N, C-alpha and C positions, 0 to 999 in steps of 0.2 A: 924236637918230636915236632911233628905239624899237625895244627891243630885244624877242625873247619874250615873255622874264621879266620887261615891265614891263608890259607888255600883260598880258598876265594875271594879271597881281600889280594892277590895275588895272581888270578885270574882275572881281575877287577883292570885292575891297571893292566898286565898283555893288553886285555880287552881295545881297554881307550888308547891306548899306546897305538894299538891296529888298525885302527880306526881315525885315528888321525891319519897318522902316517899313508893309510891309500885314500882319505881324502883329501891328502893335502892345500887343507885351509885352517882357519883355524881353529886352536886346539877348541877354545871357549862352545861353539858348535854341541859340537861331542859331548860336552861337559855337560850341555844343557840337558840332551838328551831325553824323551820319554818313553820309556813301554809300551805308551801309547803309540807314540811314532812308529817303535819299532814290530810291535803285534798289527798294525796297517797294515806295512809295506809287507811282511809275510804271507798277508792273506791274500795282495795280487796275487792275480793266477798266470797272465802275458811276461816275460822279463823282456820283452822284444816288443816295442810299442806298434812297431806297425811295418805291412811288407815288403814299403817301399828302405825302409833299414835291412830290415833283414837278408835282400840281397848283394845288399852292402855286406855283404859280413862273408866272415870267412865259417869254415863247420869249428875250429878251434873257437872264433870268436862265437859261434853261439852256442857250445859248449858250456862258456864260461857265464857266459847270459842265464841262463840256465839252472849255475851253479849259485849266482851272487842275486841278488837282492837290490835294491837302493829303493835308501831310505830318503825323505824330502825331507829339511825342517822348515820353519820359516826362517825367514833371514830375521837379523838386528834389527832396523828399523822402521820391519814388519810391525 
């Protein structure tokens, strides 16, 4: 039988793996991610920084930009 706690732990592990693979950097950065980092990224309204960048993107890439959010973390040496 699957409990809520074990289901949550599985979700956390899966999410960590997905973010680490998508990030393509060290897993430690994702491991130290805080909830405030994510909520700050979710509050940002624009996912495409400026008009020049948007002009260089295909329609599919623009849709992907709307579906994803970029979370910037402070570097290891900062």
